[in-house]
C-alpha positions as CSV (number, residue, x, y, z in Angstrom):
1,M,-10.6,5.4,-4.1
2,A,-9.4,5.4,-0.5
3,E,-7.6,8.2,1.6
4,L,-3.9,6.6,1.9
5,N,-1.5,7.3,4.6
6,C,1.6,5.5,3.7
7,G,4.1,4.9,6.5
8,A,6.7,3.3,4.0
9,T,9.1,6.5,4.4
10,N,11.8,4.5,2.3
11,C,9.7,4.2,-0.8
12,C,10.5,6.4,-3.8
13,Y,6.7,7.3,-4.2
14,N,6.3,8.4,-0.6
15,K,6.0,12.0,-0.2
16,D,4.7,13.6,3.1
17,C,3.3,10.1,3.8
18,Y,1.4,10.4,0.7
19,C,1.8,8.2,-2.6
20,C,3.0,9.8,-5.8
21,K,2.4,6.8,-7.9
22,G,-1.1,7.2,-8.6
23,D,-2.3,3.5,-7.7
24,I,-0.9,0.8,-5.6
25,M,-1.3,-2.9,-5.2
26,V,-1.6,-4.6,-2.1
27,G,-0.5,-8.2,-2.0
28,G,-1.4,-11.0,0.3
29,K,-3.5,-13.5,-1.6
30,H,-3.4,-15.9,1.4
31,A,-3.5,-13.3,4.0
32,S,-5.5,-13.8,7.3
33,E,-3.7,-10.9,9.3
34,K,-2.0,-7.5,8.6
35,D,1.6,-8.7,8.4
36,D,0.4,-11.6,5.6
37,T,-0.2,-8.4,3.4
38,C,2.3,-5.9,1.5
39,C,2.5,-3.0,-0.8
40,E,3.7,-4.6,-3.9
41,S,4.4,-1.2,-5.3
42,F,7.0,-0.3,-3.0
43,H,10.3,0.7,-4.6
44,D,13.1,1.4,-2.1
45,R,14.3,4.9,-2.7
46,R,17.7,4.1,-1.8
47,N,18.5,1.2,-4.0
48,D,16.1,2.0,-7.1
49,S,16.2,4.1,-10.3
50,Y,12.3,4.6,-10.1
51,T,11.2,8.1,-9.7
52,S,7.6,9.3,-8.6
53,S,5.0,8.9,-11.3
54,L,3.3,12.2,-10.3
55,D,4.9,15.6,-9.4
56,H,2.8,15.7,-6.1
57,A,1.5,13.1,-3.8
58,C,-2.2,12.3,-3.6
59,K,-4.4,12.0,-0.6
60,T,-6.6,9.5,-2.6
61,I,-5.8,6.6,-4.6
62,S,-6.8,3.8,-6.4
63,I,-5.9,0.5,-4.5
64,D,-6.0,-3.0,-6.3
65,C,-5.9,-5.5,-3.5
66,E,-5.1,-9.1,-3.6
67,A,-6.1,-9.9,0.1
68,V,-9.4,-11.7,-0.7
69,K,-10.1,-12.4,2.8
70,C,-10.2,-8.8,3.7
71,I,-13.6,-7.3,4.4
72,Y,-12.6,-4.4,2.2
73,N,-11.9,-6.3,-0.8
74,S,-14.4,-6.1,-3.5
75,N,-13.5,-8.1,-6.7
76,Y,-9.6,-7.3,-6.1
77,K,-10.3,-3.5,-5.3
78,C,-10.1,-2.0,-2.0
79,N,-13.1,-0.2,-0.9
80,A,-12.1,0.9,2.5
81,D,-12.6,4.8,3.1
82,H,-8.9,4.8,4.6
83,V,-5.9,2.7,4.3
84,D,-2.6,2.7,6.3
85,I,0.4,1.2,4.6
86,R,3.0,0.6,7.3
87,G,6.8,0.0,7.0
88,S,8.6,2.7,8.3
89,H,12.1,1.0,7.9
90,A,11.1,-1.2,5.0
91,N,13.9,-2.2,2.5
92,G,11.4,-4.1,0.4
93,S,7.6,-4.8,-0.3
94,K,7.8,-7.7,1.9
95,E,8.6,-5.4,4.9
96,T,5.4,-3.4,4.5
97,S,2.0,-4.3,5.5
98,C,-1.7,-2.9,5.2
99,G,-2.5,-1.8,8.6
100,T,-6.3,-1.6,7.4
101,F,-6.7,-5.2,6.6
102,R,-9.4,-7.0,8.5
103,E,-10.1,-10.8,8.0
104,A,-13.7,-11.2,6.8
105,K,-15.2,-13.9,9.2
């Protein structure tokens, strides 16, 4: 489990820059840079009827990851100690990104 800092403030799961969902999916199967990734779990709080899965935000979270070219991806799981999700003005998952992504060389 990684310590998650979520900058996607429009997401219904975001509470004080932490996530209330319990787990997330980072997309970007063919990603070779941060902007090619996204938080597939993002749901816009303004346009969605979803509510937080947990009553309180968690500092650490399980992260499934499709970005197979990332150095932190191990069998579709993120093994980074800390993950930053970006997208402060996102209206959809494609407007978010994983700021921790590093392409394996």
